[in-house]
N, C-alpha and C positions, 0 to 999 in steps of 0.2 A: 695569174694566167687564166684566161677564160677556158671553160670546158663546155663548149656548146656543141650539141649534136642534133642533126635532123632526126626527129622521132617519127614523123609521118609526112609523106609527100602526097598531096591530094591528086587523085586521078585526073588526067587531062580531059577526059570526057565523063559527063555525068552518067551514073547508072540509073535505071528506072526508079530506084528507091532513095537516091541521095537527098532529094528534097522532101522526103517523107520521113523525117528523122526522129520524131517524137512518138513513141509507141506506148500503148497502155495495154497491159496484160490483165484482163478481167478474170477473176476467179469465179467458179460456179456459184458460190454463195452470193455474189453481187448481182446475179441475174436470175431472180426468182420468177420473174414474169417477162413477157414481151415488152410491156410498158416500162419496166425497169431498164431494159436494154435500150429502148428509145431515149429515155431520160438520160442515161449514161452517155450516149452518143452526143446529145445536145450539150451536156455538161463538158465533155471533152473538147468539143468544137469551140465552146466559149473560151476555153483555156489554152487554145493553140495546139492541141494534139493533132496528129495526122493519121494514126493507124490504131485500130482496136482489134485485139484478138479476144474471142469469147467462145463459150461452149457451142459446139455444133448442134447439140440437142437442147430443146427448151425444157425448162423444169416443170412446166404445167401442161405439156402436150398440146400447146397452141399450134394449130395447123398453119397459122399465118406468121409464125415466129421468123422463119427464114426470110420471107419476102418483105416483111415489115422492117427487119433489121437492115437488109441490104439496101432497100429503097431509101430509108431514112439516112443511112450512112452516105449514100450518093448525094442526097440533098444537102447534107452538112459538110460535104467534102472530107469525110472520114473514110479511109480505106478499111475494109473489114476482112479479117481472116478468121474462119472458124477453127476452133481447136478440136482436132480429130484424134488427139492422143488417147491412149488407153485410160489414163487417169481422168480425163475430162468425160469420157464415156461412162466410166465407173461412177463418177460423181452424180450422174443422172440415172444410175441404176442399170445401165446397159453393160453388164459384165460379160455376156457371152454373145455379143453381136457378131454376126458373120462377116467375113471379108467382103462378100458381095454387097451386103447391106451397108457396110462402112463406105465402100466405094460409091454406092448410090447416093449416100448422104453428101459425100464430098462433091460428086458431080452436080447435084442440085445447087449447092452453094456457088460453085464456079459458073454454072449456067445463069445464075441470078446476079452475077457481077462481083462476087468475092474475088479479091486480088491475089489470093493464094491460100495456103493451108498452114496452120500452126500445129506443131506436134507436142508442145508443152515441154516438160523437163524430163531428162533421162540421165542415168548414171553410166559412165563409160565402163566402169568395172563390172556392173551387172550385165551389160549387153555384150561385152567382149567375147565371152565363150559362145555366144549365139551367132557369131558371124558365119555366114554361108559363102559359097563361091560367088553368089550374086550380091553380097553386101551384108551390112550390119542390120540387126533388128533394133529399132528404137520405138518406144511408146506403142508397142504392139504392131509395128509395120516393118516390112522389109523395105528399107529406104530406097534402094536402087529400083526395085519393082514399082514402088509408088511414084518415083520420079519419072520413070518411063511412061506410066499411065498418065501422069500430069502433062507430060510433053505432048502426048497424043491428044489429050482432052483440051488443054489450054496451055499453049507453049509459053505464054507470058506470065503464067501464075508463078508465085514464089513459094518456097518452102522454108519455114522458120522453125528453129528448135533451140532449146537451152540444154547444153551438155555439162554435166557435173563430172569432175575427175580429180585425181590426186594432185596433178600438176598441169600447167598450161601445155607442156610437151606431150603429156598423155592425151589431152583433148585434141591437140593439133594432129598428132599421128593418127588418131581415130577419125577425125573429120576429113582428112585427106581422101579417105575412101568414099565419102558420102556426098560431097558436092552440094552442101546446103547453100541457099541463097542468102539467108540471114542466120547468123550463128552468134548466140551469146553464151557466156560460160560462167560457171561457178566452181570454185575450188573447194574440195572437201576439207582441206586443212591448209591454213596459210600462216606464214610467219608474220610477225608484227610489221606493219608498213611504217618505214622510217625514212628519213632524209637520205640515208646511206643505201637503201635498197629500192627506193622509188624508181630510180633510173632503170635498174635491171628488170623490175617487174613490168614497167611500162614498155620497154623494148621487147620483152618476151611476148606481151599481148599483141602489139602491133605486128610483130613478125608472124605470129600465128594467123592473124587475119590476112596478111599478105600471102602466106603459104597456101591457105585454103581458098583464096580468091574471093573473099567477101568484104563488104564494108565493115569497118570497125563497129562493134556493137557492145554496148555497156549495160550492165545489170544494175539498176537502181531500185531493187526491191527492198522492202523492209527487212527481209531475212538477211540480205547482204549487209545493209547499213548497220543493223543491230549486232551482227556477229563478226564482222571483219576486225581483227585486232589492228589498231592504228593509233599513232600519236596525234592524229587529227580528230577533231570533233565530228559528230555525225553530220552536222550542217556543212562543215568544211569538206568532208568527203563527198557529199552530194554535189556541192558546188564544183569540186574538181572534176567529177564525172561529167557534169553539164558542159564543161569547157571542151571536152574531147570531141574531135571530129567523128562523124559516123552517126550511128543510131543509139539513142538512149531509151531503155525499156523501163517504164514505171509500173507501179501497181498501187492500188488502194490509196489514192490521193497523196502519194509521196511528193508529186510535183507541186502540191499546194502546202507543203510543210511550213513554209515561211514566205514572207514578202520577198526576201532575198532570192529564193529559188524562182519564184514567179518572174521577178525582174530579170534574173539571169537567163531564163528561157527566152524572154523577149529580146534581149541583147544577142543571144546565140542565133536567133532567127534573123533579126534585122541585119546583123553584120556577117551572116553566113559562116559562123564558126564551124558549123557542121561539115563544111567541105573545105577547110583551110589546111595549109601546111602547118606543122607544129614542130618547133624546136625546143630543146630542153637545155638548161644551163645549171650545172651542178657545182659551179665554182665555189659557192658558199655552203655546200651541203654539210661541211664539217661544223658549221655554226647553226645548222638546222634549217637553212633557207634553200628552197629549190624554185627555180623560175621556169615557166613554160611561156612561149610566146609565138604569135602568128603576126600577120601583117597589121592587124587591128588592135589586138588586146594581149596584154601580158597577164599571166597569172602567177602570183606569189603564194607558195605553200610554206607556212611556218610550222615546222615540226618541233620547234622549241630548242633550248629552254628560254630564249630571250625574245622580247618584242622587237618588231622591225618598224622603224619610223618612216612614214611616207609623207611627202609634202602635201599639206592640205590646200591644194590648188584646183580641185575638181577632177583630178586624174583617176580617183577611185570610182569605178563604175558600179561595183557591187562587192559586198563582202559577206562572209558567212555569219557575221554578227550584223544585226540590223543597224547599229550605230557603233563606230569605232571610237575608242577613247581618244581625247585630244591631249597633245603635249605641246603647248605653245603653238607654233605655226605648223605643227605636224600632226598626223594621225598615227596611232600606234596599233599595229596588227599583233595581237597577243599570240603566245604559243598555242598551237593546235587549231589555228584559224587560217582562212584562205581569202585572198582578195583578187579581183580582176581590176586591171588598170589600163587606161589608155596608153598606147605605145609611146615611149619616149625614145630618144636616141640610144640610151643604154639598154633599155628593155622594152 
């Protein structure tokens, strides 16, 4: 008996960010100079990225940093969001910068064409006691007050943040008060990702995004890929993230990890997987196999312990292994790996 469930229904109307679905989160150490920022923008444009977040302050006090970054981003069709979170300011030595000065910096960026503001990462547990009647404090900001200021200054600007918390439910309950435009999440502790709990974890994530009213947004940082306990390989986990609709957040060349990832991002973009409906089939989860599918592409996750044989007829679009082993007229997807396939009648 089939056990197929609609995991995500694409919105009827595109949001302002739906087509800008590949984000790069630059850490302060990657931007030692204005020239480094310009070179990074060009590098990201060549590899199909759409959005860059980077420190709002320059490392070398270059007075042309802001205008150079925003103008080069516009030329290369890269949307730029300055990181105005407390960690980003501290990394530039600005530990005691006043609220008025921070707002002035944000206003300068928005006036020069920045498409929004990035707050970086914050932990739900650490900020929960600091909630006032006007909202939570995140990354050194009263979020609702900052949002009101943004609406007055630039109504089209977006606010982005990464929230860490014990569970998805904790993050969801917290984010319901704050109305972020782009929300990614990190769990402080997670159980091992298996064929048996993949459905529940995926449903919980999509329900959170629906509840808080944001596009699905997925964390593909090295910290996440290196630390999440899973029966999938790191490359397989990354490929599974790239299949998901919504926004994918990368850092430090994660997107260039392998030819498979680079090809997957081209497929994702050309077939518009970023705004597709997604269904999940757990019929064979007991054997370690989970299927996701949309109108164009199926994804098979093999949690093990057995290989899965796929007809070698060109239906495999990309796999987490550069080359799948052959078994006669079939390809074998080993345990711990993931493959994208052209849709067939069954999947």
